[in-house]
PATIGU-981089 format. One record per atom (N, C-alpha, C): x, z, y; residue in three letters. Coordinates in steps of 0.2 Angstrom, whole numbers, plus 2048, in hexadecimal, padded with zeros to 3 digits. Atoms other than C-alpha are relative to their C-alpha. Last residue first. Layout:
<nodes>
XZYALA/...
</nodes>
This chain:
<nodes>
7FB7FC7FELEU/81A89B85BLEU/7FF803807LEU/7FE8017FAVAL/80A896853VAL/805804802VAL/8007FA7FBPHE/807896841PHE/8037FE806PHE/7FC8017FASER/803889833SER/7FF807804SER/7FE7F97FEGLU/7FD888821GLU/8047FF806GLU/7F97FE801SER/7F587781FSER/801807802SER/7FF7FE807LYS/7E387281CLYS/8078037FFLYS/8057FB802PRO/7DD87282EPRO/8028027F9PRO/7FF7F97FDLEU/7ED869833LEU/7FC8057FELEU/7FD7FB805LEU/7EB85B827LEU/801807803LEU/804800806ALA/7E084F831ALA/8028067FBALA/8067FD7FEGLU/7E8854842GLU/7FB8007FAGLU/7FF7F97FFVAL/7F985183BVAL/7F9803801VAL/7FE7FD806ILE/7F5840834ILE/800808801ILE/805800804ARG/7EC83A843ARG/8018047F9ARG/8057FB7FDGLN/7FA83F84FGLN/7F98007FBGLN/7FE7FA801THR/806836843THR/7FB806803THR/8017FF807GLU/7FC826843GLU/8028077FFGLU/8077FF802LEU/7FA826856LEU/7FF8027F9LEU/8048067FFTHR/80C829859THR/7F98017FETHR/8077FF800ASN/81783885DASN/7FC7FA801ASN/8048027FALYS/82983385ALYS/7F88027FELYS/804806801GLN/83383D84EGLN/7FC7FF806GLN/8058027FBPRO/84184A84FPRO/7FD7FA7FEPRO/7FE807800ILE/84985083EILE/7FB7FD805ILE/8058057FEILE/848863841ILE/8037F9800ILE/802804806HIS/85586E838HIS/7FB7FB801HIS/7FB803803ALA/85F874847ALA/7FE7FD7FAALA/7FD8057FCGLU/850877852GLU/8067FC7FCGLU/801806803ILE/847882845ILE/8047F9803ILE/7FE7FF807ASP/84D893849ASP/7FF7F97FCASP/7F9801801GLU/84E88E85CGLU/8028017F8GLU/7FF807800LEU/83B88C85CLEU/8077FF7FFLEU/7FF8047FASER/83989E858SER/8017F97FFSER/8047FC7FBTHR/8348AA84ATHR/8007FD807THR/8018047F9ILE/83989F83BILE/7FC805804ILE/8067FE7FDTHR/8408AA82CTHR/7FF7FC807THR/7FF8007F9GLN/84D8A2821GLN/7F9801803GLN/7FF7F97FEGLU/84B8A680FGLU/801801807GLU/8067FC801GLN/84289680AGLN/802807803GLN/8007FB806ASP/85088C811ASP/7FB804800ASP/7FD7FA7FEILE/84A87F81EILE/8008047FAILE/8007FC806PHE/84486D81EPHE/805806801PHE/7F97FE803GLY/83F86282CGLY/7FF8047FAGLY/8007FC806TYR/83185A836TYR/8078027FETYR/7FC801805GLY/82E852847GLY/7FF8047FAGLY/7F98007FELYS/827854858LYS/8057FE7FALYS/7FC800806TYR/814851856TYR/8087FF802TYR/7FC806802MET/80C855866MET/8048017FAMET/804805803GLY/7FE862868GLY/8037F97FEGLY/8058027FBGLU/80886C875GLU/7FC7FA7FDGLU/7FF7FD7FAASP/81686C868ASP/7FB7FD805ASP/8058037FBILE/813868856ILE/801804806ILE/8007FD7FALEU/82186A849LEU/7FB7FD805LEU/8028067FBVAL/81F866837VAL/7FF804807VAL/8047FF7FAPHE/82887182APHE/7FF7FA804PHE/8008057FBALA/82F870819ALA/7FC802805ALA/8078017FEASN/83487F80EASN/8017FA805ASN/8018027F9GLU/844881804GLU/7F87FF801GLU/7FC7FB7FBASN/84A8897F4ASN/7FF7FE807ASN/8037FA800LEU/83D8827E7LEU/804805806LEU/7FE7FC806ASP/8418707EBASP/7FE807801ASP/7FE805805ARG/83C8627F7ARG/8028047FAARG/7FA8047FFGLY/83386F802GLY/8017FC7FAGLY/7FB7FF805LYS/821875802LYS/8067FC801LYS/802803806GLU/818875813GLU/8058017FAGLU/7FC7FE805LYS/817880823LYS/7FE7FC7F9LYS/804800806ILE/80F879832ILE/8058007FAILE/7FC802805ILE/817880842ILE/7FC7FF7FAILE/8037FF807ARG/80E880852ARG/8047FE7FBARG/7FD803806VAL/815882863VAL/7FE8027FAVAL/7FB7FD804GLY/809886871GLY/8047FC7FBGLY/7FB7FC7FDSER/7FA87E878SER/8048047FBSER/7F98047FFLYS/7F186F871LYS/805805802LYS/7FD803806GLU/7E287886AGLU/8077FD800GLU/7FD7FA804LYS/7E088287ALYS/8037FD7F9LYS/7F98017FFLYS/7DC871883LYS/8048067FCLYS/7FD806803ILE/7CB87187BILE/8077FF801ILE/8007FF807ASP/7C7883880ASP/8037FA7FCASP/7FA7FB801LEU/7CD880892LEU/8008017F8LEU/7FA8047FFILE/7C1871893ILE/8068047FEILE/7FF805806ALA/7B387B88CALA/8067FC800ALA/7FF7FC806ALA/7B6889899ALA/8017FC7FAALA/7F97FF800LYS/7B787C8A7LYS/8028047FALYS/7FC806802VAL/7A68758A1VAL/808802800VAL/800801807LYS/79F8878A1LYS/8047FA7FELYS/7FC7FB803GLN/7A588A8B3GLN/8008007F8GLN/7F9802800ASN/79E87A8B8ASN/8058057FDASN/7FF805805TYR/78D87F8B3TYR/8077FE7FFTYR/8017FD807ASP/78D88F8BCASP/8027FB7FBASP/7FA7FB801GLU/7938878CCGLU/8008037F9GLU/7FA804801VAL/7878798CBVAL/8068047FEVAL/7FB8027FASER/7798858CASER/8067FC7FESER/7FA7FD800GLU/76C8858BCGLU/8057FE805GLU/8017F9801THR/75A8828BFTHR/8068047FETHR/7FE7FC7FASER/75E8718C6SER/7FE807800SER/8067FE7FDTHR/7558688B8THR/801804806THR/8038077FFCYS/76585F8B1CYS/7F9801803CYS/7FC8037FAILE/76F8708B4ILE/7FC7F9801ILE/8048027FAGLY/7618798AAGLY/8047FC805GLY/8037FB7FCGLU/76988489CGLU/7FD7FE807GLU/7FF8017F8CYS/76D876890CYS/7FC806803CYS/7FD7FA7FDSER/76D87E87ESER/8017FF808SER/8057FD7FCSER/761872876SER/802806804SER/7FE7FB7FBILE/76C86686EILE/7FB802804ILE/7FD7FB804GLU/76585D85EGLU/802806805GLU/8047FE806HIS/758850864HIS/8038067FDHIS/7FC802806HIS/75F850876HIS/7FD8027FAHIS/8057FE805SER/752852884SER/8037FE7F9SER/7FE802807CYS/75C852894CYS/7FA8027FBCYS/7FD7FA803SER/7538528A5SER/8027FE7F9SER/8047FA7FFTHR/74F8418ADTHR/8048067FDTHR/8007FE7F9ASN/75A8328AFASN/7FD806802ASN/8077FF7FDVAL/75F83189DVAL/801801808VAL/8018047FAGLN/76E82B893GLN/7F9800803GLN/807802800GLN/771839886GLN/8007FC807GLN/803800807LEU/78283F87FLEU/7F97FD801LEU/801808802HIS/78A83B890HIS/7FE7FF7F9HIS/7FB801805CYS/79084E892CYS/7FF7F87FDCYS/7F98007FCTYR/78684F8A2TYR/8068007FBTYR/8008057FBLYS/77684A899LYS/8077FF803LYS/7FE807804PRO/77A854889PRO/8007FB805PRO/806804800CYS/77A864895CYS/8027F97FDCYS/7FF8067FBLEU/787871891LEU/7FA7FC7FFLEU/8068007FCALA/783882888ALA/8007FA805ALA/7FF7FD7FAPHE/795885883PHE/7FA7FF805PHE/7FC7F9800ASN/794884870ASN/801803807ASN/8037FB803LYS/787876870LYS/803807802LYS/8078007FCCYS/78F86A87CCYS/7FC8067FECYS/7FE7FD7FAILE/7A086D874ILE/7FA802804ILE/7FF7F9802ASN/798869863ASN/802804806ASN/8067FD801GLU/79185986AGLU/8018077FFGLU/8037FF7FALEU/7A2854871LEU/7F9804800LEU/7FC7FA7FDPHE/7AA856860PHE/7FC802807PHE/8027FA804ALA/79C84B858ALA/804806803ALA/8077FE7FEARG/79E83E866ARG/7FE8067FCARG/8007FF7F9CYS/7B183C863CYS/7F9803802CYS/7FC7F9800ASP/7B083D850ASP/800802807ASP/8047FB803THR/7A382E851THR/803807800THR/8057FE7FCGLN/7AD82485DGLN/7FC8067FDGLN/806804800ASN/7BD823853ASN/7FA803804ASN/7FE806803TYR/7CF828854TYR/7FA7FC7FETYR/803800807PHE/7CC837860PHE/8027F87FEPHE/800806802VAL/7D683D870VAL/7FD8007F8VAL/7FF800807LYS/7D384D879LYS/7FF7F97FELYS/8007F9802ILE/7D385188CILE/8028007F8ILE/8037FE806PRO/7D783F892PRO/8018077FEPRO/7FE7FA802ASN/7DD83D8A3ASN/7FC8037FAASN/7FA7FD7FBPRO/7D382E8A8PRO/8018077FEPRO/8017F97FFALA/7C9827899ALA/806803804ALA/8057FF7FAGLY/7C7814899GLY/7FF807801GLY/7FE8047FALYS/7D781088FLYS/7FB801806LYS/7FB7FC7FCLEU/7D281E883LEU/8027FC806LEU/7FA802803VAL/7C181687FVAL/806803804VAL/7FF807800ASN/7B4821886ASN/8067FE7FCASN/7FC803805PHE/7AD833886PHE/8007F8801PHE/802807803ALA/7A583D893ALA/8057FE7FBALA/7FC802806LEU/7A584F89ALEU/7FE7FA7FDLEU/803804806HIS/79D8508ABHIS/8068007FBHIS/7FB802805ILE/7A185D8B9ILE/7FD7FD7FAILE/8017FE807ILE/79385E8C6ILE/8067FD7FBILE/7FC7FA802GLY/79885D8D8GLY/8008027F9GLY/8047FA7FFASN/7898538DDASN/8058067FEASN/8017FF7F9ARG/7938438E0ARG/7FD807801ARG/8058057FCASP/7998448CEASP/7FF802807ASP/8057FD7FCGLU/7A984D8C7GLU/7FB7FB803GLU/8008037F9TYR/7B38468B8TYR/7FA804804TYR/8057FD7FBGLU/7B884C8A7GLU/8007FC807GLU/7FD7FF7F9PHE/7C0843898PHE/7FB804804PHE/8047FC7FCILE/7BD842885ILE/803801807ILE/7FE7FA7FDALA/7C783487DALA/7FA803804ALA/8057FE7FBTYR/7C5825871TYR/802807803TYR/8007F97FEGLN/7D281B868GLN/7FB802805GLN/8037FE7FALYS/7D080A860LYS/800807801LYS/8067FC801VAL/7DC807852VAL/7FE802807VAL/8027FC7F9ILE/7E87F9853ILE/7FA8047FFILE/8068017FDARG/7EE7F4841ARG/7FF804807ARG/7FF8057FBLYS/8007F483DLYS/7FA7FF804LYS/7FF7FD7FAGLN/7FE805834GLN/8027FB806GLN/8057FB7FEALA/7F57FD826ALA/801803807ALA/8058037FBSER/7FF7ED824SER/7FC806803SER/8047FB7FDASN/80F7F181AASN/7FB7FE805ASN/8067FF804TYR/8147E280FTYR/7FC807802TYR/805806800PRO/8207DB81CPRO/7FA8027FCPRO/800804806PRO/8297EC820PRO/7FB7FB7FFPRO/806805800PHE/8287F1832PHE/8017FC7FAPHE/7FE806804LEU/8397FB831LEU/7FB7FA800LEU/7F98027FFARG/83880983EARG/8017F97FDARG/7FF8027F9LYS/82580A83FLYS/8077FE801LYS/8038077FFILE/82380982CILE/8017FE807ILE/7FC806802GLU/83181682BGLU/7FC7FA800GLU/7FA8027FCALA/828822837ALA/8047FA7FDALA/8028037FASER/81782182ESER/8067FE804SER/802807801GLU/81F82481DGLU/7FE7FC807GLU/7FA804801MET/828833823MET/7FE7F97FFMET/7FC8017FALEU/81883A82ALEU/8067FC800LEU/8048047FBLEU/80E83781BLEU/8037FF806LEU/800807802ALA/81B83E810ALA/7FD7FB804ALA/7FA8027FEVAL/81C84E81BVAL/8017F97FDVAL/8008017F8LEU/809850819LEU/8077FE802LEU/8048067FEGLU/80984D806GLU/8017FF807GLU/8077FF7FFSER/81785A802SER/7FD7F9802SER/8027FA802GLY/82985C7FCGLY/7F8801801GLY/8037FD7FBSER/82F84D805SER/7FE8077FFSER/8047FB802LEU/83B8447F9LEU/7FD803807LEU/7FE7F97FDLYS/8438347FELYS/7FA8057FELYS/8057FB7FEPHE/8428247F4PHE/803806803PHE/7FD7FA7FEASP/84B8137F0ASP/7FA805802ASP/8047FB7FCILE/8448057E6ILE/804806801ILE/7FD7F9800SER/84D7F57E0SER/7FB805804SER/7FA800804ALA/8497E37DCALA/803807800ALA/7FD7FA800THR/8377E17E3THR/8068007FBTHR/7FA8007FCGLU/8327CF7E6GLU/805806800GLU/7FC806802SER/8267CD7D8SER/807800804SER/7FC7FE806CYS/81F7DE7DDCYS/8057FB7FDCYS/7FC7FB7FEMET/81A7D87EEMET/8058027FAMET/7FB8047FCARG/8127C87E8ARG/806805802ARG/7FD804805ILE/8087D27DAILE/8067FC804ILE/7FC7FC804GLU/8037DF7E7GLU/8047FC7FBGLU/7FB7FD7FCLYS/7FD7D27F4LYS/8058057FCLYS/7FB8067FETHR/7F37C87E7THR/806803804THR/8028037FASER/7EA7D87E0SER/8067FB802SER/800807801LYS/7EE7DC7CELYS/7FE7FC806LYS/8058037FCASP/7F47EE7D0ASP/8007F8800ASP/806801803TYR/7FD7F47C1TYR/7FB7FC804TYR/7FF805806PHE/80E7F27C8PHE/7FA7FF7FCPHE/7FF8077FDHIS/8097FB7D8HIS/8007FB7FBHIS/8078027FEGLY/80280A7CEGLY/8007F9803GLY/802804806LEU/81480C7C7LEU/7F97FD801LEU/7FC807801VAL/81A8107D8VAL/7FD7FC7FAVAL/8028057FBARG/80C81D7DAARG/8037FA800ARG/807802801LYS/80F8267CALYS/7FE7FB805LYS/800804805LYS/8228277CDLYS/7F97FD7FELYS/7FD8067FFLEU/82082E7DELEU/8007FB7FALEU/7FC801806ASN/81383B7DBASN/8037F9800ASN/7FF7F9803ILE/80C8427EBILE/8048007FAILE/8047FE806ALA/80F8307F2ALA/8018087FFALA/7FF7F9801LYS/815826801LYS/7FC8027FALYS/8067FC802GLY/818814803GLY/802807800GLY/7FF7F9800VAL/82580880CVAL/7F98037FEVAL/8067FC800TYR/8257F5808TYR/802808800TYR/8068047FFILE/8317E680AILE/7FA805800ILE/8067FC801ILE/8417EF80DILE/7FA7FC801ILE/8057FF7FBLYS/84F7E280CLYS/7FA8047FELYS/8007F97FDGLY/85C7E47FFGLY/7FC802806GLY/7FB8007FBGLN/85E7D17FCGLN/801807803GLN/7F9802803GLN/8567D27EBGLN/805800805GLN/800806804ASN/8467DB7F3ASN/8087FE7FEASN/7FB8057FDLYS/8447ED7F7LYS/8017FA7FCLYS/800805805PHE/8357F97F4PHE/8057FB804PHE/7FE8077FCTYR/8388097FETYR/8017FB7FATYR/7FC804804TYR/83081A7F8TYR/8017F9804TYR/8018077FEILE/82A829801ILE/8047FC7FCILE/7FB8037FCGLY/82883B7FAGLY/7FE7F9803GLY/8028037FAPRO/81F8477EFPRO/8067FC804PRO/8007FC7FBLYS/8268497DDLYS/7FD7FD807LYS/8077FF7FFGLN/8258407CDGLN/7FF806805GLN/8037FA803PRO/83783A7CEPRO/7F8800801PRO/8057FE7FCILE/83D8287CFILE/7FD8067FEILE/7FD7FB7FCGLU/84D8267C5GLU/7FB803805GLU/7FF7FA803ASP/84481D7B7ASP/803806804ASP/8067FD800PHE/83F80F7C3PHE/8008077FCPHE/8027FE7F9VAL/85180B7C7VAL/7F9804800VAL/7FC7FA7FESER/85680C7B5SER/7FE802807SER/8037FA802LYS/8488007B1LYS/803806802LYS/7FD7FD806PRO/8507F27BBPRO/7FC8077FEPRO/7FF7F8800LEU/8447EA7C7LEU/8038037FALEU/7F97FF7FDHIS/8467D77C8HIS/802807801HIS/7FB804803PRO/8377D27BDPRO/807802802PRO/7FF8067FDPRO/82B7E07C4PRO/8067FD7FCPRO/7FB8007FALEU/8287EE7B7LEU/8017F9803LEU/8047FF7FATHR/8197ED7ABTHR/8047FF807THR/8048067FEALA/8217E479DALA/7FC801806ALA/7FD8067FEGLU/82F7F179DGLU/7FC7FA802GLU/8028027FAGLN/82480079DGLN/8037F9803GLN/7FA8027FCSER/82E80778ESER/7FE7FE807SER/7FE7FB7FBARG/81F810787ARG/8057FE805ARG/8057FE7FBALA/81780177FALA/801805805ALA/8037F9801ASN/8277FC777ASN/7FB802805ASN/806801803LEU/8297E9779LEU/7FD8077FELEU/8058027FBPHE/8377EB785PHE/7F97FF7FDPHE/8017FB7FALYS/8407F6779LYS/7FB7FE805LYS/8047FA803LYS/83E7EB76ALYS/7FE805805LYS/806803801VAL/8457DC775VAL/7FB8067FDVAL/8038007F9ILE/8547E777AILE/7F97FD800ILE/8017F97FETHR/8587EC768THR/7FC800807THR/8057FD804ASP/8567DA761ASP/7FE807803ASP/8078027FESER/8607D3770SER/7FA8037FCSER/8057FB7FFASP/86F7DE76CASP/7F97FE803ASP/7FF7FA804PRO/87B7CF76CPRO/7FB805803PRO/7FB7FC7FCTHR/8737BF774THR/8018077FCTHR/7F9801803ASN/86B7B3768ASN/805804803ASN/8017FD807LEU/8597B976DLEU/8078007FCLEU/8007F9800LEU/85E7B577FLEU/8008047FALEU/7F97FD7FELYS/8647A477BLYS/800807801LYS/7FC801806GLN/8537A0772GLN/807803802GLN/8027FB805PHE/84A7A7781PHE/8048007FAPHE/7FD7F97FDLEU/85379C78DLEU/7FF8057FBLEU/7F9800801LEU/84F78D782LEU/804806803LEU/7FF7FF808VAL/83D792781VAL/8078007FFVAL/8017F9802THR/83D795794THR/8018017F9THR/7FA7FD7FEALA/843783797ALA/8008077FEALA/7FB802805HIS/83577D78CHIS/807803802HIS/8017FC806ALA/828787797ALA/8067FE7FBALA/7FD7F97FFASP/8307807A7ASP/7FF8047FAASP/7F98007FEGLY/82E76E7A2GLY/803807800GLY/7FD802807ARG/81D770799ARG/808801802ARG/8017FB805ALA/8157797A8ALA/8057FF7FAALA/806802804ARG/81C76E7B6ARG/8008047FAARG/8077FE7FDHIS/8267767C4HIS/7FB7FC7FCHIS/8007F97FCARG/83776E7BEARG/7F9801803ARG/8077FF7FDASP/83475F7B3ASP/7FF807803ASP/8038067FDLYS/8447617AALYS/7F9801802LYS/8077FF7FDLEU/84F7707A8LEU/7FD7FA803LEU/8038067FDPRO/85E76F79DPRO/7F9802802PRO/806802804ILE/866780799ILE/7FD7FA804ILE/7FF807802GLN/87878379FGLN/7FA7FE7FBGLN/7FE7FF808VAL/8787967A0VAL/7FF7F97FDVAL/7FA7FB802ALA/87A7967B3ALA/8018007F9ALA/7FA8037FETHR/86F7867B6THR/8068057FETHR/7FE805804CYS/86178E7ACCYS/8067FC801CYS/7FE7FD806LEU/86279E7B6LEU/8027FA7FBLEU/7FA7FE7FFLYS/8617947C6LYS/8038037FALYS/7FB8057FFGLY/85278B7C1GLY/807802801GLY/7FF804806LEU/8497997B9LEU/8057FA801LEU/805805800SER/84C7A57C7SER/8017FB7FASER/803800807TYR/8587B37C1TYR/7F97FB801TYR/807801800SER/8647B27D0SER/7FD7FF7F9SER/8038007F9GLN/8757B87D4GLN/7F87FF800GLN/8028067FCLEU/8797BB7C2LEU/7FD801807LEU/7FB8027FBGLY/8827CB7BDGLY/7FE7FA803GLY/8007FD7FAPRO/8787CF7ACPRO/8057FD805PRO/7FB8047FDILE/8747C379EILE/801803807ILE/7FC803805LEU/86B7CF792LEU/8067FB803LEU/7FD7FB804ARG/8637DB79EARG/8057FD7FBARG/7FD7FB7FCARG/85F7CF7ACARG/8048057FCARG/7FA8037FDSER/85B7C27A0SER/804804804SER/7FB801805LEU/84E7CD797LEU/8077FD802LEU/7FD7F9802ARG/8467D27A7ARG/8058007FBARG/7FC7FE7FAVAL/8447BF7ADVAL/8048077FEVAL/7F9803801THR/83F7BA79BTHR/805802806THR/7FE8047FACYS/8307C679CCYS/8077FD7FFCYS/7F98007FFLEU/8287CB78CLEU/8027FC806LEU/7FC8047FBLYS/8167D078ALYS/8088017FFLYS/7FA7FD7FELYS/80A7D677CLYS/8047FB804LYS/7FB802804ARG/7F97CE77DARG/806804802ARG/7FB7FB800VAL/7E87D2784VAL/8067FE7FBVAL/7FA803803PHE/7DB7C578APHE/806806800PHE/7FA7FC7FEASP/7CA7CD78DASP/8067FE7FCASP/7FB7FE806ILE/7BE7BF78CILE/805804803ILE/8027FB804GLY/7AF7BD798GLY/8048027FAGLY/805803805ILE/7B27AC7A0ILE/7FE8057FAILE/8058047FCGLN/7B97B37B0GLN/7FB7FD7FBGLN/8057FB7FDARG/7C37C07A6ARG/7FA7FC803ARG/8047FE805PHE/7CC7B179DPHE/7FA805802PHE/804806802GLU/7D27AA7ADGLU/7FB8027FAGLU/8068017FBGLU/7D77BB7B3GLU/7FC7FA7FEGLU/8047FA801LYS/7E27BE7A3LYS/7FA7FF805LYS/803802806ILE/7EA7AC7A6ILE/7FA8067FEILE/8058057FEVAL/7EE7B17B8VAL/7FC7FE7F9VAL/8067FD7FBGLY/7F57C27B3GLY/7FB7FA802GLY/8057FC804TYR/7FF7BB7A4TYR/7FA802804TYR/804804805ASP/8077AE7AEASP/7FB8037FCASP/8038057FDPHE/80C7BA7BCPHE/7FC7FB7FCPHE/8067FD7FDASN/8107C97B2ASN/7FC7FB804ASN/806800805VAL/81C7BE7A7VAL/7FA803803VAL/8047FC7FBSER/8297BB7B5SER/7F98007FCSER/7FB7FE7FBHIS/8307AD7A9HIS/7FC803806HIS/8008057FAALA/8247AD79BALA/805803804ALA/7F98017FDVAL/8227B4789VAL/7FF7FC806VAL/8008047FBPHE/8117BA781PHE/806800804PHE/7FE7FD7FAILE/8147C2770ILE/8017FB806ILE/7F98027FDCYS/80A7BA763CYS/802804806CYS/7FA7FC804ASP/7FC7C1758ASP/8077FE802ASP/8027FB804ALA/7F07B4760ALA/8068037FCALA/7FC7F97FETHR/7F97AA76DTHR/7FE8067FCTHR/7F9800800MET/7F5799766MET/804806801MET/7FD802807GLU/7E379C761GLU/808800800GLU/8017FA805LEU/7DF7A5771LEU/8037FF7FALEU/7FB7FB7FEILE/7E679677BILE/8008077FCILE/7F9803802LYS/7DD789771LYS/805806802LYS/8007FF807PRO/7CC793773PRO/8077FE7FDPRO/7FF7F9801ALA/7CF793786ALA/8018027F8ALA/7FA800804ILE/7D1780787ILE/8028087FEILE/800805805GLN/7BF77D78CGLN/8068017FCGLN/8057FE806GLU/7BD78D796GLU/8007FB7FAGLU/7FD7FB803PHE/7CC7877A1PHE/7FC8037FAPHE/8017FA7FDLEU/7C37777A5LEU/8048067FCLEU/8047FB802PRO/7CA76779EPRO/800806804PRO/7FC7FB805ALA/7D375A7A8ALA/7FA8057FEALA/803801807ASN/7C874C7B0ASN/8038047FBASN/807801800GLN/7CC7517C2GLN/7FC7FF7FAGLN/8037FB804VAL/7DD7597BEVAL/7F87FE800VAL/7FE7FF806MET/7E774A7C4MET/7FC8057FBMET/802805803GLN/7DC7467D3GLN/8038007F8GLN/807800802GLY/7DD7577DAGLY/7FE7FA7FBGLY/8058017FBASP/7F07577DAASP/7F98007FDASP/807800803ILE/7FE75D7CFILE/7FB7FF806ILE/802807801GLY/8107577D5GLY/7F98007FEGLY/801802807THR/8167697D3THR/7FE7F97FETHR/7FC7FD805LEU/81D76E7E3LEU/8007FE7F9LEU/7F98017FEGLY/8167627EFGLY/8058037FBGLY/7FF806802THR/8057647E6THR/8077FD802THR/800800807ILE/8067767E9ILE/8017F97FDILE/7FA7FD802TYR/80A7747FBTYR/8018007F9TYR/7FB805800PHE/7FB7687FDPHE/8078037FEPHE/7FD8017F9PRO/7EF7757F7PRO/8067FB800PRO/7F87FE801ILE/7E67727E7ILE/8037FE806ILE/7FB8047FDPRO/7D37727EAPRO/8078037FEPRO/7FF7FE7F9CYS/7C877C7DECYS/8057FB802CYS/8078007FCGLN/7C07787CDGLN/801803807GLN/8017F97FEPRO/7D177D7C4PRO/7F9801804PRO/8048007FAASN/7D076E7B9ASN/7FF806803ASN/8067FC800VAL/7DE7717ACVAL/7FD7FF807VAL/8027FF7F9LEU/7ED7667A7LEU/7F9804800LEU/8068037FDSER/7F2769795SER/7FF801808SER/7FF8017F9THR/80176D78ATHR/7F97FD803THR/8068027FDTYR/801774779TYR/801800807TYR/8008007F9GLU/81077876DGLU/7F97FD802GLU/8068037FEASP/81377D75BASP/8007FF808ASP/804802805VAL/821783750VAL/7F97FD802VAL/8078017FEILE/82F78475CILE/7FC7FD7FBILE/8018077FEGLN/83F78A754GLN/7F8800803GLN/7FB805802HIS/84879A750HIS/7FF7F9802HIS/7F97FD800GLY/83F7A9756GLY/8067FC7FFGLY/8007FA805ASP/82E7A3750ASP/807804800ASP/7F9800802TYR/82A799760TYR/8008067FBTYR/8007FB805LYS/819793765LYS/8068007FDLYS/7FB801806PHE/81B789775PHE/7FF8067FCPHE/7FF7FB805ILE/80C789782ILE/8057FE7FAILE/7FC802806ALA/80A77F791ALA/8028067FCALA/7FD7FB804ILE/7FD78179FILE/8047FD7FAILE/7FC803806GLU/7F87767AEGLU/8028067FCGLU/8008077FFTHR/7EC7797BDTHR/8047FC7FATHR/7FB804804ILE/7E878B7BAILE/7FF7F9801ILE/802804805LYS/7DE7937C8LYS/8057FC7FCLYS/7FB805802ASN/7E47A07D4ASN/7FE7FD7F9ASN/8028077FEGLY/7D57A87DDGLY/8057FB7FDGLY/807801802LYS/7D77B97D4LYS/7FD7F9802LYS/801800807ILE/7EA7B87D3ILE/7F87FF7FFILE/8017F9802GLY/7ED7B17E4GLY/7FE8017F9GLY/8047FD7FBASN/7E979F7EAASN/7FF8087FEASN/7FC7FC7FBGLY/7F77957E2GLY/7FC804805GLY/8038027F9SER/7ED7877DASER/803804805SER/8077FD7FDTHR/7F778B7CATHR/7FF7FD807THR/8008027F9GLU/8057847BEGLU/7F9802803GLU/8068037FDILE/80778E7AEILE/8027FD807ILE/7FF8017F9ASP/8157927A2ASP/7FA7FD803ASP/8068037FCILE/814799791ILE/8027FF807ILE/7FD8017F9ILE/82079E783ILE/7FC7FC804ILE/8028057FCTHR/8167A4774THR/803800807THR/8018007F9TYR/81F7AF768TYR/7FD7FA802TYR/8028077FEMET/81E7B3755MET/7FF801808MET/
</nodes>
């Protein structure tokens, strides 16, 4: 037994999306045996664009029952039935959330008529309900009203069940292990099946072939599947647009992060937002005061002339400077860790040797500051190679850092020995050094196997 369902909503994302109308047709595989339609009071404003689409406004639903009042009827009609809808994950997700809000766990087996249509009626340009009904000559009345769309879906479902091999396909879709009910409506399962359980990056593409999202993963298949289980509004909208997925292997998490960052900067996909945000940077710099004393200080990057070292938050910047102050017996006052007019009295740093009380000479103190600066700059000197796992057992991946700047990554045969920069130049894929790549490299460098040429 099946229940073919359609809902109209207030259009505020899954968790804020309230049902304004619901239609349910109970179908035994041959004929309609019961039906139910009702407006629903969403207890929230209905946006003008939703009214323009559906014709449902606040006045129409003012005296309609609340969802909790019709919930028993929905539970009764859908009990022991397969939940069928066009783009089923949307209707099912909204109804499930409505039940959750009144303390009921709503669980039904699902079938999606978009996915069934793509399998049983292949080759159509569009599988939207309106265009699909036109293509297969199904009358569609009262478009964007729950009963009209639900009844058209019944006729479509009836046609699909009468298609050769429909029994086999439906049974396959209902198999809990098939993942058919979980996948986006426009994504062929064969495309998902090709995704490996390896590190890399993946591209979500819409029906026009445009890349709408780029992500990275240590396990590509597991991460991609995670998107389909995510019930946030953004994820549901993105997945509903996804019609194809491409991927590239990276061999390791570090290379995947760098590949992802480069592709986001190159493509600017609409559903990627994390690396579009502006991150405030801080830097340590030096200057000499009127008494000839060299100060170390920190400020936002734009306000730091000739920065010695850059950080991505103020806390890390200050903590690093505190360590330098301790390790080189510098004065907290002249490292701008303590704003005082008298001698320093920092609560943690007590290594000052007296520059702030004139018991240490300016020359001796400046020598210590210069040694500290030299030590900081040493981190950036030379060519450093980070070695990572390759995409298969026969290769290694590498990341090239030159004078502290990220230069790119590449893949090289495991048997080839790297002893000079020339050994890897033929294999490197040059990349831009950006704020994001710098953060990625600096975060993972201590955990990675690396060597200096």
